[in-house]
ZAMARGU-4260 file (C-alpha; in steps of 0.2 Angstrom, whole numbers, plus 5000, padded with zeros to 4 digits):
<rodrens>
0) 4842/5093/5129 | 4850/5078/5122 | 4869/5076/5122 | 4870/5062/5110 | 4877/5063/5093
5) 4872/5053/5079 | 4886/5044/5069 | 4884/5036/5053 | 4896/5021/5049 | 4910/5025/5035
10) 4905/5014/5019 | 4917/5000/5016 | 4929/5004/5002 | 4927/4992/4987 | 4940/4982/4983
15) 4942/4990/4966 | 4945/5006/4973 | 4958/5001/4986 | 4968/4992/4971 | 4979/5007/4964
20) 4991/4998/4953 | 4984/5010/4938 | 4988/5025/4949 | 5005/5034/4953 | 5015/5025/4968
25) 5017/5037/4984 | 5033/5046/4984 | 5036/5051/5002 | 5050/5043/5009 | 5045/5029/5021
30) 5028/5026/5013 | 5022/5008/5013 | 5012/4998/5001 | 5007/4981/4999 | 5011/4970/4985
35) 5006/4950/4984 | 5004/4949/5002 | 5021/4958/5007 | 5024/4976/5013 | 5037/4986/5004
40) 5043/5002/5011 | 5050/5017/4999 | 5068/5021/5004 | 5070/5039/5000 | 5088/5042/4996
45) 5089/5027/4983 | 5070/5029/4976 | 5068/5010/4978 | 5054/4999/4986 | 5062/4985/4999
50) 5054/4971/5009 | 5055/4954/5011 | 5050/4938/5002 | 5042/4923/5008 | 5058/4917/5017
55) 5062/4932/5024 | 5076/4937/5011 | 5078/4955/5007 | 5070/4961/4990 | 5071/4978/4981
60) 5060/4985/4966 | 5059/4999/4956 | 5043/5009/4955 | 5040/5001/4937 | 5042/4984/4945
65) 5029/4987/4958 | 5017/4994/4945 | 5019/4977/4935 | 5018/4967/4951 | 5001/4976/4955
70) 4999/4986/4973 | 4988/4993/4986 | 4988/5003/5001 | 4980/4990/5012 | 4985/4971/5014
75) 4974/4959/5005 | 4973/4942/5008
</rodrens>
């Protein structure tokens, strides 16, 4: 009797599948998305995405702004 289990590695998600700029942004409060190398978090009570720029200054975007900029669920280098 063998107790080993066979596992298959999960296929890597293609870059095009990770880029979701044409799909809808998440709507759950505290959702995180990435745009141009920066993380943005959805504030639930104001429906805006907040993060910081390259110099650490706060930035806030509407959902439409992030759609125009492009966004992903994962950080892209």
